[in-house]
C-alpha positions in Angstrom: 17.4 -13.8 1.6 16.8 -10.3 2.5 15.7 -10.3 6.2 18.4 -11.9 8.3 21.1 -11.6 5.8 23.0 -9.5 8.4 22.5 -9.9 12.2 24.0 -7.4 14.6 24.0 -8.8 18.2 24.2 -6.6 21.3 24.2 -8.0 24.9 21.7 -5.3 26.1 20.3 -2.2 24.7 17.9 0.7 25.8 15.7 -0.2 22.6 16.6 -2.1 19.4 14.4 0.3 17.4 16.2 3.3 18.8 19.6 1.7 18.3 18.7 0.9 14.7 17.9 4.5 14.0 21.1 5.6 15.6 23.1 3.1 13.4 21.4 4.4 10.3 22.5 7.9 11.1 26.1 6.7 11.5 26.3 4.2 8.7 24.5 2.6 5.9 23.0 -0.8 6.7 22.0 -3.6 4.2 18.4 -4.0 3.9 17.1 -6.8 6.1 19.7 -6.0 8.8 18.5 -7.4 12.2 19.4 -5.6 15.4 19.2 -8.3 18.2 19.7 -8.0 21.9 19.1 -10.2 25.1 17.7 -7.4 27.1 16.1 -3.8 26.6 16.2 -1.4 29.4 13.6 0.8 27.6 11.8 -1.4 25.1 9.1 0.5 23.1 5.7 -0.8 22.5 2.9 0.7 20.4 1.4 4.0 21.5 4.3 4.7 24.0 3.8 1.5 26.0 6.9 -0.2 27.4 7.7 -3.9 26.4 8.6 -6.2 29.3 11.1 -8.9 28.7 13.2 -11.0 31.0 16.9 -11.1 30.0 17.8 -13.9 27.7 14.3 -15.4 27.5 12.7 -13.8 24.4 13.3 -12.5 21.0 13.9 -8.8 20.9 14.7 -7.6 17.3 14.5 -4.7 14.9 14.7 -5.1 11.2 15.9 -2.3 8.9 13.9 -2.2 5.5 13.9 0.1 2.4 10.4 -0.4 1.1 10.7 2.2 -1.6 8.0 0.4 -3.6 5.5 1.1 -0.9 3.6 4.5 -1.1 3.5 6.4 2.3 -0.3 6.1 2.1 0.1 2.3 1.9 2.6 1.9 4.8 0.3 -0.2 6.8 1.0 -3.1 4.5 4.4 -3.4 6.0 2.8 -4.0 9.5 0.5 -6.5 8.1 3.3 -8.5 6.3 5.4 -8.5 9.5 2.4 -9.5 11.7 1.7 -12.5 9.3 5.2 -13.5 9.4 5.1 -13.8 13.2 1.9 -15.7 13.0 3.7 -18.0 10.5 6.5 -18.7 12.9 4.0 -19.3 15.9 2.1 -21.7 13.7 5.1 -24.1 13.8 4.3 -24.7 17.4 0.6 -23.6 18.1 -2.4 -24.4 15.9 -3.8 -20.9 15.8 -3.2 -17.2 16.6 -4.7 -14.0 15.7 -3.8 -10.3 15.1 -5.2 -7.8 17.5 -5.3 -4.8 15.3 -3.3 -3.0 14.6 -0.1 -5.0 15.6 -0.3 -7.3 18.6 -0.3 -11.1 18.1 -2.7 -13.1 20.4 -3.1 -16.6 21.4 -6.7 -16.8 22.4 -7.0 -13.8 24.5 -3.3 -13.5 25.6 -0.6 -11.3 24.0 2.4 -13.2 22.8 4.1 -10.7 20.6 4.0 -7.0 19.7 5.2 -5.1 16.6 6.3 -1.6 16.4 6.9 -0.1 12.9 8.6 3.2 12.7 8.6 4.7 9.1 10.8 7.7 8.1 9.0 9.5 5.0 10.7 12.0 2.9 8.6 13.7 0.3 6.6 11.1 -1.4 8.6 8.0 -0.5 9.5 5.8 2.5 13.2 6.3 3.1 13.5 3.5 5.6 11.4 1.5 8.0 12.3 0.0 11.3 10.3 -3.1 12.3 10.6 -3.8 16.0 9.4 -7.1 17.3 9.1 -8.4 20.9 8.3 -12.2 20.8 7.7 -14.0 24.1 9.4 -17.3 24.0 10.9 -18.8 27.3 9.6 -16.4 29.9 7.6 -18.1 32.6 6.7 -15.2 34.8 5.6 -11.5 34.0 5.8 -8.8 36.5 4.7 -5.7 34.7 1.0 -4.3 34.9 0.4 -5.6 31.3 -2.9 -7.5 31.8 -2.3 -10.5 29.5 1.1 -11.5 28.4 1.9 -15.1 27.6 4.9 -17.1 26.1 5.5 -20.2 24.0 6.9 -21.9 27.1 3.8 -21.1 29.2 1.5 -22.6 26.5 3.4 -25.6 25.6 5.6 -26.2 28.6 8.6 -26.7 26.4 12.0 -24.7 26.4 13.0 -23.3 23.0 16.4 -22.6 21.5 16.4 -18.9 20.9 19.0 -18.8 18.1 17.1 -21.7 16.3 13.9 -19.7 16.9 15.5 -16.4 15.4 16.5 -18.4 12.3 12.9 -19.7 11.8 11.3 -16.4 12.4 13.6 -14.5 10.0 12.9 -17.0 7.2 9.0 -16.4 7.7 9.4 -12.7 7.8 11.5 -12.8 4.6 8.9 -14.8 2.7 6.2 -12.2 3.7 8.3 -9.3 2.9 9.0 -10.7 -0.5 5.2 -11.0 -1.1 5.1 -7.2 -0.9 8.1 -6.8 -3.3 6.4 -9.1 -5.7 3.3 -6.9 -5.8 1.1 -9.2 -3.8 0.0 -6.6 -1.1 -3.6 -7.5 -1.8 -3.2 -11.0 -0.7 -1.4 -10.0 2.3 -4.2 -7.8 3.2 -6.9 -10.3 2.8 -5.0 -12.9 4.9 -4.3 -10.2 7.6 -8.1 -9.5 7.7 -8.8 -13.2 8.0 -6.7 -13.4 11.0 -8.0 -10.4 12.8 -8.9 -10.8 16.5 -12.6 -10.8 17.1 -13.4 -10.6 13.4 -17.1 -10.8 13.0 -17.6 -11.3 16.8 -20.0 -9.0 18.7 -17.9 -7.4 21.4 -17.6 -4.1 23.5 -15.5 -1.4 22.1 -14.9 2.2 23.3 -14.4 5.3 21.3 -14.7 9.1 22.0 -18.4 8.7 22.4 -18.1 5.9 25.1 -18.7 2.0 25.2 -20.6 0.4 22.4 -21.4 -2.9 21.0 -19.9 -3.7 17.7 -18.1 -6.1 15.4 -15.0 -5.8 13.2 -16.0 -6.5 9.6 -12.8 -5.5 7.6 -10.1 -3.0 7.1 -10.6 0.3 5.2 -8.2 2.5 3.4 -5.0 3.2 5.1 -5.4 0.3 7.4 -8.5 1.8 9.4 -10.5 -0.7 11.4 -14.0 -0.9 10.1 -16.5 -1.7 12.9 -20.2 -2.2 12.5 -22.2 -1.1 15.5 -25.5 -2.4 17.0 -27.4 0.0 14.8 -25.8 -1.6 11.7 -23.7 1.5 11.0 -20.2 1.0 9.9 -17.3 3.4 10.9 -13.6 3.4 10.3 -11.2 4.0 13.1 -7.5 5.1 12.8 -4.9 4.3 15.4 -5.8 5.3 18.9 -9.4 6.1 18.0 -11.0 3.0 19.4 -10.0 0.3 22.1 -11.1 -3.1 22.8 -12.8 -3.8 26.1 -11.9 -7.1 27.6 
């Protein structure tokens, strides 16, 4: 087992990703080391957003990886594998979930988990990656301005044992990461595409030119989101270049 072979628990932290980066400066950490906390005072989300989590109710972890086998141009495959691992875990309790590109996990139209991958690239290789995960488990009420958070408890009306959940999640993430190590990135990519939120559904999006009608058709090179508009033109979008309109 790679992911979860070493778990470092801290009662509270500003951010598990930031603390993992600090530890890497101070010491060497075994690959797969997990930084785990009950509470983050400054939890980081994608694009500078904050992650809300009530103390002791959810899973807040960061995983240290050394994916030297992944080219920097292919780094999005790490996010794909981690997202699928979370979906595998959720599938133990809920029949279906989807991945809102690039890295949010959804149940129907509500967000149950988020992923933040921070890669350190030197020259032509990834020196290390820190995969941060916030997964809502037992929280019943959310007070931030986030529009659509949801937890396993809210959906199933059950209370979950967090250490047991962490154990199962690490198993699922480990399996997905080993798919990449084994050279099966293309199968990871295909499965990720199949689970994309609003795949092949006509929806409203917004880009630099304004709101438009389109549908997600696939992923392009480097993880760009390929959207076909109402005029049957297909365009690829990088991170922050397009947003979903609810």
